[in-house]
C-alpha positions in Angstrom: -46.1 -9.3 50.4 -45.2 -10.6 46.4 -43.0 -14.5 47.8 -44.7 -16.4 50.3 -43.4 -19.5 51.8 -45.0 -22.4 54.6 -42.7 -25.3 55.6 -44.5 -27.0 58.5 -41.7 -29.2 60.7 -42.3 -32.3 62.7 -40.4 -32.8 66.6 -41.1 -35.5 68.4 -42.1 -34.8 70.6 -44.4 -31.1 72.3 -41.5 -29.8 74.5 -39.3 -29.8 71.7 -41.0 -27.7 70.0 -42.2 -26.1 72.4 -38.3 -25.0 73.3 -37.7 -24.7 69.8 -39.7 -22.2 69.6 -39.3 -20.4 72.4 -35.3 -20.4 71.1 -36.8 -18.8 67.6 -39.8 -16.1 68.8 -37.4 -13.4 69.8 -36.0 -13.7 65.9 -39.2 -12.7 65.3 -40.3 -9.7 67.2 -36.4 -8.8 65.3 -37.0 -10.4 62.2 -33.7 -11.1 59.9 -34.2 -8.2 58.0 -37.3 -5.4 56.8 -38.3 -7.0 53.5 -40.0 -10.3 55.2 -42.0 -11.0 57.9 -42.3 -14.4 59.7 -45.2 -16.2 61.7 -45.6 -19.6 63.6 -48.1 -22.1 64.3 -48.4 -25.1 66.6 -50.3 -28.6 65.5 -49.7 -30.9 68.1 -46.0 -31.7 67.0 -45.5 -29.7 64.2 -44.1 -25.8 63.7 -45.7 -24.3 61.3 -44.0 -21.3 60.0 -44.5 -19.0 56.7 -42.5 -16.5 55.9 -43.9 -13.4 53.4 -41.1 -11.2 52.2 -41.4 -8.2 49.1 -39.3 -10.2 46.6 -37.8 -13.6 45.7 -33.7 -12.4 47.9 -35.4 -12.0 50.9 -37.6 -14.7 51.1 -34.3 -17.1 50.7 -32.3 -15.4 52.8 -35.0 -16.0 55.8 -36.0 -19.4 54.9 -31.9 -20.2 54.5 -31.7 -18.7 58.6 -34.5 -19.8 60.2 -33.9 -23.3 59.5 -30.8 -23.2 60.3 -31.5 -21.5 63.7 -34.1 -24.4 64.2 -31.3 -26.9 62.9 -29.3 -25.7 65.4 -31.5 -25.8 67.8 -32.4 -29.4 67.4 -29.4 -30.7 67.4 -28.1 -29.2 70.6 -31.7 -31.2 72.4 -30.6 -33.4 70.4 -27.3 -33.5 72.4 -29.2 -33.1 76.1 -30.7 -36.0 75.3 -28.3 -38.5 74.6 -25.7 -37.1 76.9 -28.8 -38.5 79.9 
């Protein structure tokens, strides 16, 4: 692998982190493209993920896809929490 990015995102609760991680795991088992791979790690209320790719184009595509999915999941959780 020639390109690598590590992202560390803080969540307001462990429950929120677990929910987002559960939503992402199916995508991780079927990667965005074959030129990259992703690993997830939980550190307290942080989601840390690393993407390794064959080139910067694949890295950018994977990074954008995962950040969009995480953003969408976080927005849904926010709406659910606000409606309580």
